[in-house]
C-alpha positions as CSV (number, residue, x, y, z in Angstrom):
1,M,112.5,120.4,98.0
2,K,113.0,117.7,95.4
3,K,111.8,118.3,91.8
4,H,109.1,115.6,91.9
5,V,107.7,117.0,95.1
6,K,107.6,120.6,93.7
7,N,105.9,119.3,90.5
8,Y,103.3,117.4,92.5
9,F,102.6,120.3,94.9
10,K,102.3,122.8,92.0
11,Y,100.0,120.5,89.9
12,Y,97.6,120.0,92.8
13,G,97.9,123.4,94.3
14,Y,99.3,122.2,97.6
15,G,101.4,124.3,100.0
16,E,104.2,123.0,102.2
17,Q,101.9,123.0,105.3
18,D,99.0,121.2,103.7
19,V,98.0,117.8,104.7
20,I,98.1,115.5,101.7
21,L,96.0,112.3,101.8
22,C,97.1,108.9,100.6
23,E,95.6,108.3,97.2
24,S,95.1,104.6,98.2
25,C,93.5,104.7,101.7
26,T,93.0,108.4,102.5
27,M,95.3,108.4,105.6
28,P,97.8,111.3,105.8
29,A,100.5,110.7,103.1
30,N,104.1,111.0,104.0
31,S,105.8,110.0,100.7
32,L,105.5,110.5,97.0
33,H,105.9,107.3,95.0
34,H,107.0,107.1,91.4
35,L,104.8,104.7,89.4
36,V,107.7,104.0,87.0
37,F,110.9,104.3,89.0
38,R,113.3,107.0,87.8
39,S,115.9,104.2,87.5
40,H,113.6,102.6,84.9
41,G,113.1,105.8,82.9
42,G,110.2,107.3,85.0
43,S,109.7,111.0,85.1
44,D,109.2,113.5,87.9
45,E,106.0,114.7,86.4
46,P,102.6,114.5,88.3
47,E,101.3,111.7,86.0
48,N,104.0,109.4,87.3
49,I,103.8,110.4,91.0
50,L,101.2,109.5,93.7
51,A,101.0,110.3,97.3
52,L,101.0,107.4,99.7
53,C,101.0,106.8,103.5
54,Q,103.8,104.7,104.9
55,I,101.8,101.5,104.9
56,C,100.6,101.8,101.3
57,H,104.1,102.8,100.3
58,D,105.5,99.6,101.9
59,R,102.7,97.7,100.1
60,S,103.8,99.2,96.8
61,H,107.4,98.0,97.4
62,F,106.1,94.5,98.4
63,K,107.2,94.9,102.0
64,K,103.7,94.4,103.4
65,K,100.7,92.4,102.3
66,P,98.4,92.8,100.6
67,Y,100.7,94.1,98.0
68,L,99.8,97.0,95.7
69,T,100.8,96.1,92.1
70,F,101.8,98.6,89.4
71,E,98.4,98.0,87.7
72,Q,96.5,98.7,91.0
73,L,98.6,101.9,91.6
74,K,98.0,103.1,88.1
75,E,94.2,102.6,88.5
76,I,94.2,104.4,91.9
77,H,96.2,107.3,90.5
78,S,94.0,107.7,87.5
79,K,91.2,108.8,89.8
80,F,93.5,111.7,91.0
81,Y,95.3,112.5,87.8
82,P,92.9,112.4,84.8
């Protein structure tokens, strides 16, 4: 398991078999998205990671409309990570 996944699971108390919901639309999440990409200096800590379903993940990478901007993702994540 990758470091960012371990950190996210530990912070929220999830187990490997738990169903994690998308922070944006509440569908089952299948990926963890870095708000600030690691290639841009982002960390693997929970404050920089949010769970997204495939559709919302594609929206966050501007592959599907309506797009999710960094500001929108940050606001969404602030409801889960105080």
